[in-house]
C-alpha positions in Angstrom: -0.2 0.0 -0.2 1.4 3.4 -1.1 2.2 5.8 1.9 0.4 8.7 2.4 1.9 12.3 0.7 1.6 15.7 2.5 2.8 18.0 0.0 3.7 21.4 0.9 1.7 24.0 -0.4 4.3 26.6 -0.1 7.4 25.4 -1.7 7.8 21.6 -3.8 8.7 19.6 -0.6 6.8 16.3 0.5 6.5 14.4 3.7 5.2 10.9 4.6 4.5 11.7 8.0 2.6 14.8 9.3 4.5 15.8 12.2 7.8 16.3 9.7 5.3 18.0 7.3 4.0 20.3 10.3 7.8 21.2 11.7 8.8 22.0 8.3 5.7 24.4 7.8 6.7 26.3 11.3 10.3 26.3 10.5 10.6 27.4 6.8 7.4 29.6 6.4 6.1 31.0 9.9 8.1 33.3 11.8 6.8 33.7 14.9 5.9 37.1 16.1 9.0 39.0 17.9 9.0 41.8 20.3 9.7 45.2 18.3 13.1 46.3 18.1 14.8 49.4 16.3 17.5 46.7 14.3 17.1 43.1 13.8 20.6 41.6 13.2 20.8 40.0 9.7 21.6 36.6 10.9 18.4 35.6 12.7 16.2 36.5 9.6 14.5 33.1 8.3 15.2 32.9 4.7 14.4 29.6 3.2 14.5 27.7 -0.4 16.4 30.7 -1.7 17.2 29.7 -5.3 20.3 31.2 -7.7 18.7 31.8 -11.3 21.2 33.5 -13.9 23.5 34.8 -10.9 20.6 35.9 -8.8 18.8 35.6 -5.3 14.8 34.7 -5.7 12.8 35.5 -3.0 10.4 32.2 -2.5 7.8 34.9 -1.3 7.1 36.9 -3.9 9.6 35.7 -6.7 11.7 39.3 -6.9 15.2 38.4 -7.9 18.3 40.4 -6.3 22.2 40.4 -7.3 23.4 39.6 -3.8 22.2 37.7 -0.8 22.6 40.7 0.9 20.0 42.9 -0.6 17.8 39.6 -0.7 18.2 39.5 3.1 17.6 43.2 3.5 14.2 42.9 1.6 13.0 40.1 3.5 13.4 42.0 6.8 12.0 45.1 5.6 9.2 44.2 3.3 8.6 41.0 2.4 7.6 38.8 5.6 5.2 36.0 4.9 1.5 36.5 5.4 0.6 34.2 8.1 -3.0 34.3 7.3 -2.6 33.3 3.3 -0.1 30.4 5.0 -3.0 29.1 7.0 -5.6 29.4 4.3 -3.7 27.3 2.1 -3.4 24.3 5.1 -6.1 22.1 5.7 -8.4 23.2 8.8 -6.9 20.7 11.5 -3.4 21.9 10.2 -4.3 25.7 10.6 -5.6 25.3 14.3 -2.9 23.4 15.6 -0.2 25.6 13.7 -1.7 28.7 15.1 -2.1 27.3 18.7 1.5 26.6 18.2 2.5 30.0 17.2 0.5 31.5 19.9 2.2 29.5 22.6 5.6 30.3 20.7 5.0 34.1 21.0 4.2 33.9 25.0 7.5 32.3 25.4 9.3 35.0 23.5 7.7 37.7 24.9 5.3 39.0 27.9 4.1 42.2 26.0 2.5 40.7 22.8 -1.2 40.7 22.6 -3.6 37.9 23.3 -5.0 37.0 19.8 -8.5 36.1 19.1 -9.0 33.3 16.2 -11.9 32.2 14.5 -11.7 29.0 11.9 -15.2 28.6 10.4 -14.3 25.9 8.5 -13.8 23.7 11.9 -15.7 26.3 14.4 -12.4 25.3 16.4 -12.4 28.1 19.1 -9.1 28.5 21.5 -10.8 30.2 24.3 -7.5 30.0 26.3 -6.0 32.6 23.9 -9.0 34.4 23.5 -9.7 34.3 19.9 -10.7 32.6 16.6 -9.0 32.4 13.0 -11.5 32.9 10.3 -9.5 31.6 7.1 -12.5 32.5 4.4 -12.0 36.4 4.9 -8.2 35.9 6.1 -8.4 38.4 9.0 -7.2 38.2 12.3 -8.3 40.4 15.1 -6.6 41.8 18.1 -7.7 42.7 21.2 -6.1 46.0 21.8 -5.1 46.7 25.1 -4.5 50.3 26.4 -2.3 50.8 29.8 -2.9 53.9 31.5 0.4 55.2 32.8 0.6 57.4 35.6 2.3 60.5 35.4 4.5 62.3 38.2 6.0 65.6 38.2 8.1 66.8 40.9 7.3 70.4 42.4 9.5 73.4 41.8 12.4 73.1 43.8 12.4 69.3 44.5 13.5 68.0 41.0 15.1 65.0 40.8 18.8 65.7 40.3 20.1 61.9 40.5 20.8 61.7 36.8 23.6 64.1 37.4 27.1 62.7 38.0 30.2 64.5 39.5 31.4 64.7 35.7 28.2 66.2 35.0 28.0 69.0 37.5 31.6 70.0 37.1 31.1 70.3 33.5 27.9 72.4 34.2 30.3 75.0 36.3 32.7 74.9 33.6 29.9 77.1 31.7 30.5 79.6 33.5 28.0 82.5 33.3 26.0 80.2 31.3 26.2 77.6 34.4 22.9 77.8 35.7 21.2 77.7 32.2 22.9 74.8 31.5 21.4 73.1 34.7 18.2 74.0 33.7 18.6 72.0 30.4 19.9 69.2 32.2 17.2 68.7 34.8 14.4 69.0 32.0 16.0 66.1 30.5 14.0 64.4 33.1 10.2 63.9 32.4 8.9 64.2 36.0 10.9 67.5 36.4 9.1 69.5 33.5 7.2 71.1 36.1 7.1 74.5 34.6 5.5 75.9 31.6 4.7 79.3 30.2 1.2 79.4 29.1 0.4 82.9 28.1 3.8 85.1 28.0 1.7 88.4 26.8 -0.3 88.2 30.0 2.5 87.1 32.1 1.0 83.8 33.2 2.8 80.6 33.7 1.7 77.1 34.9 3.8 75.0 37.4 3.8 72.4 40.1 3.5 73.9 43.7 5.2 72.4 46.6 1.9 70.6 47.5 2.1 69.0 44.2 -0.6 70.6 42.9 -0.9 72.6 39.5 -1.1 75.9 39.9 -1.0 79.5 37.7 0.9 82.1 38.7 2.9 85.5 37.9 5.2 84.5 35.4 8.0 86.6 36.6 7.4 86.0 40.0 7.4 81.9 39.7 10.5 82.2 37.4 12.6 84.3 39.7 11.5 81.3 42.3 12.7 78.8 40.1 16.1 81.0 39.0 17.0 81.5 42.2 16.5 78.1 43.6 19.0 76.7 40.8 21.7 79.6 41.5 21.5 77.9 44.9 22.3 74.7 43.3 25.1 76.4 41.8 26.6 77.9 44.5 26.6 74.1 46.2 28.5 72.7 43.7 30.7 75.3 43.5 31.4 74.9 47.6 31.5 71.0 46.5 34.0 71.1 43.4 35.9 74.5 44.1 39.6 72.7 44.5 38.9 70.9 40.9 37.7 73.7 39.0 40.6 75.6 36.7 40.1 78.7 39.0 42.4 80.6 36.7 39.6 80.6 34.2 38.1 84.1 33.5 34.4 82.5 33.1 34.8 80.7 36.6 36.0 83.9 38.2 33.2 86.0 36.8 30.7 83.1 37.8 32.2 83.0 41.4 31.9 86.5 41.6 28.5 87.3 40.4 27.2 84.3 42.8 28.9 85.5 45.8 30.3 82.4 46.7 33.0 82.7 49.5 35.7 79.7 49.5 36.8 78.9 53.4 40.2 80.4 52.8 38.9 83.7 52.0 36.7 84.0 54.8 39.5 82.8 57.3 41.0 86.2 55.8 38.1 88.0 56.3 37.8 88.5 52.2 34.4 88.0 52.1 33.0 91.4 50.7 29.6 90.6 48.4 28.8 93.1 45.6 25.2 92.4 45.6 24.4 94.6 42.2 26.8 91.9 40.4 24.3 89.1 42.0 21.3 91.0 41.0 22.5 91.4 37.4 23.3 87.7 37.1 20.0 86.9 38.4 18.2 89.0 36.1 20.4 87.4 33.2 19.5 84.0 34.2 15.9 84.8 34.5 16.3 85.7 30.1 17.9 82.3 29.9 15.5 80.5 31.6 12.5 82.1 29.8 13.9 81.3 26.4 14.9 77.4 27.6 10.9 77.4 28.8 9.6 78.8 25.6 11.9 76.1 23.7 10.0 73.8 25.9 6.8 75.3 26.0 4.8 72.1 24.0 6.0 69.2 25.8 5.8 70.7 29.1 2.4 71.8 28.9 1.2 68.3 27.2 2.6 66.8 30.5 1.5 69.1 33.0 -2.3 68.8 31.5 -1.9 65.0 31.5 -0.5 65.4 34.8 -4.1 67.4 35.6 -6.5 65.0 34.0 -5.3 62.2 36.5 
């Protein structure tokens, strides 16, 4: 008696056992879903049945030909992945149901972030309730159960911004900016989304939105709030000067000017009673820093307003 044959409908291969036939389809024609990544190494691309015709490499999925194996791999990676639904439609109903169950279970092992799929097979009325769904092989559609994860938005109040991401080297580099140290610090602070706690909402009418000490969003006078924000960050620069004073190039004129304007007094100067501070220099520097911070907030207006509005909606 002749042995039963299981021919592959996607290539010329044929098998005498259903198990080897199923394994062939899984390994050669179906690539399980993977987590989205920016890049995918070329050596992980599943390319089977490459045929060399007239010194050209042929794509078995769409029959396109390429002069090099590299361009074929790039084609398969970016634009010619197998259509799972079409493959399933070409298989017997029992095989389609079995392969899809295997595919879903395989995807679970690959990532915890892949959506559960609901698949309907009208030919067999086979429903996989464990995976919540059905494959409809007649119309070739797969319905995904899209789930939206609500993320909690946290914003630090003014004066309580997180500075944990700043290393010693970062702080010294900020101090080396001299008169631009406060502006450099503010830019570094806003690199952390939780620190986007202030936004200019109406510059013409002198209005600004910010998170106050109680963690609540408040509308205040732009000039007054930015003055407070500026003072907080000048105090931080003053603290950094005290910590890293001995590691700074004190002969640098920009550093000298910063020290003069902020009024930082080193311990050795205090001991010699040379601790006179020119308040007019500080006032002038404070005003200059306010202008710089307003410019920074103007540039960051859209992302800051968006985050504060999301914070309000919670």
